[in-house]
C-alpha positions, 0 to 999 in steps of 0.5 A, spaced: 652 769 860 657 773 856 658 780 856 658 785 849 665 785 849 666 777 849 661 777 844 664 782 839 670 778 841 667 771 839 664 775 832 672 777 830 674 771 832 670 767 827 671 772 822 679 771 822 677 764 822 673 765 816 678 769 812 684 765 815 685 759 810 689 760 804 684 759 799 679 763 801 684 769 801 685 768 794 677 767 793 677 774 796 682 777 792 679 774 786 672 776 788 674 783 789 675 783 781 668 782 780 662 777 781 664 770 779 661 763 779 664 757 783 666 754 777 670 759 775 673 760 782 674 753 782 678 753 775 682 760 778 685 756 783 685 748 781 680 746 786 674 742 785 667 745 784 665 742 791 671 745 794 670 751 792 662 750 794 665 749 801 669 755 801 664 760 799 659 757 804 664 759 810 664 766 807 657 766 805 655 764 813 660 769 815 656 775 810 663 776 807 660 774 800 653 775 797 650 770 792 645 771 787 642 766 782 643 767 775 639 762 772 642 755 774 648 758 776 650 762 783 654 768 782 658 771 788 661 777 790 664 781 796 659 783 801 664 788 803 669 791 798 673 794 804 675 787 805 680 787 800 683 793 804 682 790 810 687 784 808 691 789 804 693 791 811 694 785 814 699 783 808 703 790 810 703 787 817 706 780 815 711 784 810 714 788 817 714 782 821 718 778 816 722 784 814 724 785 822 725 777 822 730 777 817 734 783 820 735 779 826 737 773 822 742 777 819 744 781 825 745 774 828 749 772 822 753 778 823 755 777 830 757 770 829 761 772 824 765 777 828 
């Protein structure tokens, strides 16, 4: 039997897996601009509507996006606008890591040239 910390860790890992795909990250940022249907999302990223629908299902299953019917279309929106802030924080961490690695590479090149 899992304790509550393990259950939370599993939920966190599942969340990260849901947003851990480049197309889904792009979709999340696009939905941050406002609600859209699958056809528009697919066209924005050069995806087929079926591929975009599969990505939306992953995000919907983790309650990251919400869906509402509008006639024959399904309109998607972010369930929590804070998701954009979370992705921005990840992006900043990546930028810091890239800068650190670039500094290490430059230092190594400088040391080799000495």
